[in-house]
Structures are given as C-alpha cells and as structure tokens.
N, C-alpha and C positions, 0 to 999 in steps of 0.2 A: 536794183533799187532805183527809183526816180527822184533825182536830184533836184533841188530849187535852183534855178537858172536865171542869170540876167543876160541878156541879148543886145548887141550894140551893133549898129550897121547892118540890119536886118535886110537881106536881099542882095548884099555884095557879092560877087562871083567867087571870092576865094573865103574859105572858112578857116577859123582859128579858134581853138579851145585853150583855154588857160587854166590850170589847176593850182589852187593855192596849198600853202604848207600847214603844218600841225598849228593848231590854235588859232587859224585864220578864218577868213571869210571871201566870199567873190567880192565884197567892196574893196579889198585890198588891192585889187587889180583894176579898180575902176577908171582912174585918170588913165591907164596905159590902154585899156580896153576902149575908152572914147576916143583916144588919139587914133588908135591902129584901125578904127572903124571907118576911116576914109578909105580904105582898100580892102578890109575884110569884115566878114560877118563874124563878130567876136561872141563867143559864147563863154560864160564865166559861172560855173556851178559853186554852191556851197558844198563841200565834200561831205560825205556822210559823218554822221556824230558831229557836225558843226553848222553854225548858223540856222538856216531854215529848212535845211534837208533833214530826212528822217533820221531816228537814233536805231542803231542795231546792236546787238550783243558782241559783233565781230568787227574787226579793223584791219584786215589782212589786204596787202598789195594786189592779190588776184581780185579779190572782191571790188577794190576801189577801181581797178582796171574795167572791170565788167560794168560799174556804175558808169565810167566814162565813154565806154565804147558807142552807146546810141547818140551821143552828143558830138562825136568826133566825126571825121571826114574830110579832114585838110591838115593843116600845120597842127602841132600840139606843143604847148609849153607848160612846164611843171616847175614849180619852185619847192625845194625841200622835200617834205613827204609827197607833195603833188608831183614832183620830179621823179619819185621813185614810182608813183602810181602811173605816170605819163610813160616811163621806161617799160614798165609791166604791159602797159597797153600796146605798146609798139612791138614787144617781144611775142606777145600773144595773138594781137588782132592786126598785123602790119598792114592789111588791106585798108585800115581805118586811119593810118597816119601817113601822110605824104612827106612831112618834114617833122623834125623833133628837136626841141630846144630844152636842155635839162638845166636849171639854175641853181648852181651852187650844191649839188649833191652828187654822190657817186652810187654804183650798184654794188655797195659793200655793207657789212654788219658793222655798225658803229660800236656796238655792245652797249649794254646797260639795261636796267629793269625799271628804274624810276625816273622820273624828269622833275627837275627843281621848280619849273614854272607851273607844272600841273599841280604839284604839291602845294605850291603858295595859293592857287586859285581854290583847291579844296578846303584850305583853312580859312579862306575869307568868307565870313557870313554874307550871303547875297542880299540880305535884307539891309541895303545901306540907303542913307538918305539922299545920298547924290552920287554922280560919277565921280566928282571930285573927291568926296569922301572915299569912295571905294579905291580910288587911286592912291589916295595916301595911305590907307591900310594895306595895300597889296604889297607883299614883302618880296620884291624881285627887283631887278636893275632898273634903275631909273629910266632907261631909254626903252624899255618893254612895257611899261605900265600902261601907256595910251593902247598899245596894240592888244594887250590882254583885256583891259577893261571895257573894249568895243563888244566882248561877247557876254558882257553881264547885263540881262535884262532888269532893269529897276523896276518897271512895272509889275512884272510876274515875279520878281524876286528870286530869280533863277539865272545859272548860266545857260548859254545856248550851246554849250560844249558839252557833250556826253563824257564827263570825267571819270565815271565809274568804268565805261567800256576801254577808254584809253588808258587807264592806268593797269587794267587787266591785260591790255594788249601791247603794251610800251616796249616789251622784249621783241616783239615782231616789228612794231614800228622802227625802232633803231636798226634792226635787223634787215636781212634781204635773202627771199627765198632763192634755193637752188632752182635753176631753170636752164635747161638744154635747148636754146634757140638763139637766134641772131636776128637782128634788124639791120637790113641791107640799105635802107634809105638814108638821106642825108640828116646828120645829127651833129648838133652844136652843144657842147659842154661849156656853159658860160658862168664864171666864178667871180667872186669879188677878190680883189688883190690883197685885201687884209683877212680873208677868211682861209681856214685850214680844213674846209670840210672836204675838198678835193685835191688830193695831195699827189706828187709824182708816183708814189708807190700803188696808186689806184688805177693808174694808166692801162696796165695789162688787163685788169678785170674789165675796164671799160671796153678796150679793144677786142676783147673775146666776144662780147655782146653786140658792140655797135662798131663793126670793122671799119666803117667810113667816118668815124666821130673826128670832129675838128675841135680845138679848144680855143677859148678866149678869155681874158680877164679884164676886168674893169677896175682900173686903178683907184686906190683910195676907199673901195667899197668893202663892206663886210658880208655877213650871211644874208641879210636882207638888201641886197644889190639893187633890186628894182624899186625899193622906196628910198635908199640912201643916195643913188645916182641914177634918178628917172631918165633923164635925157640921154646919157650915155648908153643906158641899157635899152631904151627904145631905138636908139640909133644902130646898135648892134643887132637887135631882133630884125629891124627891117632890112639891113644889109643882107642878113643871112637868109631870110625869107624870100629876098627878092632876086638872090643869087641864082 
C-alpha cells in the first residue's frame, strides 16, 4: 500500500522514518521531524487506515511493515502501534533498518478486544458545527480530546480514521504475532517514566527478538512521551542515532 507521506530535509545524507501510533497522523511528528531535518531526511507517513492514507479491510503488523518498507532505508522510529510496526519491519526486512527506536511499546500481547477511545469516536456524530463542539461532545479523557478530534474532517463530516476496520482488527492491534526472527542492529526502547507499557517482565521477550536492545526512560513522561517531553525525547533520539 502506498502511504501518504511528508518529507523534511530532503536530500540530507542520512534517512529517518517515523511511524505514528493508533489514532494518530503524520502531523503528530511534525515538530520533531522539522528539527531533525538538520541532519536527516525525515519521512513521516500516515499509517494505513489513518489520515490521508488509503483504507483497507485489514490492519495487521505484517502488512503495516510492508507498507513502511519502501519508505525505510536508514533509522526507523515508531511510537506505540507504529513501534510495533517498526519492530516487525526490522524483524522481517532488517536490510531496510540501520537503527531502531521503539517508543513506549513492547513486542507482547496486551490483551483486549475493544478500545474505549475508538468506541467514543464511533459514538460521536461527525456532523459537528465546529471542532470545539466536537471536542466538547467527545466522551474521552480531557487530555486526549485534541489528539482525537484532529482526525475529524468537519468539511466532509467524517472521520479520517477507518473506525470499522480498526474495531474489527483491535485484538490483533493489542496483540503481537508469533515470529521466529531476530534483529541484530542497534535498538533503543525509549519509555515514559510514568508509563507502564514497557514493564520489567517484558525484557525477556524484547531481548529474545532484539538481542542488542538498550533501554532508556524519560522522567515525568507518560505514553505520549514525544509530545509530553519533546526536548528530552529529541535529545535522547539524537544521542542514540549519533552513537
């Protein structure tokens, strides 16, 4: 699948691919991508079934990795769902990944069949008079409202997220496919100090697939660490990619 992409720093000698998380868009990485474009040619796609990229009836990590493969060729960074897709890319197409950063997710099955944020979006009538009205009507935690409402197209009165496919595929999105492979390249698992997505008991599963994995935490950050602590996130990314 050909994804809609933004490119920053075109022509820079080093390449970096950024993969956003569930319910996100390429724009979530805009500030980081612009900053890193002083060193990297940064490619940021909308993942399948998100933003301006095509919709499909499936949303598996093997397919997302195939979507990303043509865009890769250097360092790859993925957050949450995008982190799992980036891991799968490194495991199945290691020649496309020189360095890997996985932001606040582990290669494990987190369990679950439904997602409360998805169900809240599905309940919201997309025919809203304004983004403020949509924000007020969306029944999710306050700190998530702006993030989710960005995917509401007020002009077309539709979500730019394929809610039907994501609902059907949610068990797999929460999960992790069995795979017999290892990625031998340099890998950083970067987590939020206040997040519990990557726990000590996940280390064995991580090391089995990524034997050279290193670990770092950003104090005071939760799951959306790149948005909550952008300077610390960027600094850690630069340090690792420059190592």
